[in-house]
N, C-alpha and C positions, 0 to 999 in steps of 0.2 A: 332496559325494559325486562321485567321478569317474564318467565314463561307463561304465567297465568294472565298477565296483562296482554301479552302478545296473542294468546288464544282468544281473549275477550275481544280484542281489536279485530282479529281475523273474523270472528263470528259476526261482529257488527257489519263488517265490510261485506261478507257473503249475504247477510240479511238484506242490506240495501241493494246489492246487485240483483238479488232475486226479486225484490219488490219492483224495481224499475223494469226488469225484463218482463215480468208478468204484466205490469201495467202497459208496457208496449204491446204485448200480445192482445190485450183487451182493446187498446186503441186501434190496433190493426184490424180487429174484427169490426169495429165501428166504421173504419175507413172503407172496408168492403161494402158495408151497408150504404155509405154515402156514394160510392162509385156507382152503385146500381140505381139509387133513388134520384141522384142528380139527373141522370139520363131519362128516367121515366117520369120525373116530376112528382113522385109519390111523397107524401108527408113522412117525416122521420118519426112521427108519433105512433105510427102503426106497428103492429107486431111483425117480427121477422117471419119470412115464409120462403118456401122453396120456389125459385123463379120458374121452375118447370111445371110442377103440379099445383103450386100456390097453396100448399098445405102449411098451416101455421107450425112454426118450429118451437119446441119446448127447450127448457134449460139444458137438458142433456145433449141437445143437438147443436148447441151454441158455444161449447167449450173450445176455445181457440186451439187449433192443431189437433188436440186429442180426439175431438168429435170426428174429424176427418179420418183419422187413423182407425178408430174403433168402428166407424161405419164403412171402412174400406173404400172411401172415396165415392160413396153412393148415397143418395137420399134415402132416409129410413122409410119413406112412405111410397114414393114412386119408383125407387131403385135406379133412377137416372144418375149418370155420373155427375159428381160435383167438380166444378172447375178447380184445378190446382192453384188458381189465382188466390183462393181464399186462405189456405194455409201458408202460401208463399208470402202474401202481404203481411199476415200475422207474424210470421217468423222474422221477416226483414225489419218490421217495425220494432219488435222486441229487441233485436240485435242493435238497431240504431239508437233506441232509447238507452240501452245499457252503455253503449259506446259514448253517448253524449254525457251520461252521468259520470263516467270515468274521466272524461275530458274536462268537465266543469267542476266536479267535486262540490255540488251545491249545498251540502250539509255544513260547509265551512263558514258560510256567511249568508245573510239575507240577500245581499246584492247578487251573489253568485246564483242563489236560488231563483231570483227574478229573471235574470238573464237566461238561465237554464230553461225556465218555463217558456220563455219567448222562442228560444231555439227549438224546443220540442214542438211547439205549435207550427213553426216554419217547416220543420222536417215532416210533420204530418201532412201539411199542404203539399209538399214536394212528392211524397209517396202517392198521394191521391192524383196529382198531376201526371206522374210517371205512368200509372196504370190507365188512367182515363184517356190520356193522349194515345197510348198504345192501342187501346180498344176502339176509340171513337174518333181519333185524328183531330182532336180539338182540346185546347186548354181552357177550361171554363172560367169566365170572369168571376163567378161566385167563389172561386178558390184563389185566384191570383191576387185579387184586390185585398182580401184579408191577409194574405201572405206578405204583400207589400207593406201593409200597416204594421204588422208584427216585426218585419225586418227594420222598419224605421224606428220603432220603439226600442228594438234591441240595440241599434247603433247609438241612439240617443242615451239609453241607459248605460251603455259601455263608456261613452264619453264622460258622462257625469260621475259614474262610480270610479273611473280610473283617472279622472282629471285631465283627460286628453281630448279637449274640445276640437282639436284639429282634425280628428278622424271624421267628424261630421261632414266637413267640406270634402274630404277625400272620397267618402262613400257617395255623396250626392253627385260629385263630378263624375265618378266612375259609373254611376247609374245612368247619368245623362249621356255619357259617351257611348256606353254599351247599347243603350236604347237607340241612339242615332245610327250607330254602326249596323244594327239589325234592320232598322227602318230603311236604310239605303239599300241593303240586300233585298228587302221585301219589295221596294219600288222598282229596282232594276230588273228583278225577275218577275214582276207583276204578280207576286204572291205564289209563284210556282216553286221558288227556292225554299221558302218557309212561310208559315202562316202568320197572321198578325198576333195570334196568341203567343207565338215565339218572341215577337217584338216586345210584347208586354212583359213576358217572362224575363227578357234581357234586362229590363229596368230593375226587376227584383234581384236578379243575379248580381248586377253591379252594385246595388245598394247593400246587399247582404254580405258580399265578399270584399268590396273595396279593392284598391290597388295596393300591391301588385298581385294579390291572390286571384283576381279576375282573369289574369293571363293564364294561370294554371287551369282554371275552370273552363275557359274557352278552348284552350288547346286540347284538353281531354274530350270535350264535347265534340269538336269538329273532327278530331282524329278518330275517335271511336265510332262516330257516325259514318265517316268515310269507309273505315275498315269493314264494319258490319254491313253497310249498304252495298259495297262491292261484293262481299261474300254472299249476300242474299241474291244478287243478280247472277253471280257466277253459278250458284247452285240451282238456279231456276225458280226460286221461291218468290222472286220479284222480277218485274220487267223494268226497263229503263224509265218508262213513263209512269210507273206505279208510284204512289205516294208512300213515303217512309216517314213516320212521325219523328220530329227532331226533339220534342219535349223530353222523352226519356234520357236522351244523351245529355241534354242540358242539365237535367236533374242529377244525373250521375256525376257530371263534371263539377256541379256545385258542391255536392257532398264531399267529393275527393279534395277539392280546393279548400273547403272549410276546415277539414281536419289536417290535411297534409300540405296545404299550399306553401306555408313558410318553410317546411322541411324540404320540399321539392325545389323551391327557389334557391335556398342556401346550398343545396347539393349541386344544382346546376351552375351557380356562380363560383363555387369552389373548384369546379372542374375547369372553368375558364381562366381562373387566376393561378 
């Protein structure tokens, strides 16, 4: 490849990386809006406003990340502090969209582009669940059911495009087994060990990941949940009887297993053999 062709190729790559990172920032801004309005029941058609003073926000107040930096983390109108949740969700969404683009390389085929779009939708739902459960201790049905539908479409599309129809049975059985496993925990602890929203999420997690990646996802979810839970109790930020939302740990485990599940499993098995 000539140096000119290499430069052109590099330029195109940087262009697409930038586009999907910025797209992720914009989606993250919308997710912040959803997180607030699902709780309040407000229509999505209304103009964005400061949740403290309820003053309408203009375009210069809504630029992802940069508005937060330029306003020094305070509302332009009432000067109250803006939650760091807003730039954090925007940045994480941007990084996740960019990572997914690199993983799928959707510009190479229409099939890859369709699967890429479904995964982006799933990840958007997961980010919403992560923050919403962290804030309100509930996984909303309005989010988990569309995520389940998108995960089903993703698995069906993967099976058709790759000619591997066997993965449909794998993912359906994994979803059923994971759902039943969480349901048993829910019933044995009478809802104190985890909520029923976590049980519904388990069905999504099993469907989305399949076997054996679900093992990686569950391991990281329970392990990180136990470590952080003990740390919160040890530092006095939580008491033994306090609720600690499990949804964020399930989401983190899902994302890790989706991208690195096969790598981690192969590494683990190579160490055993």
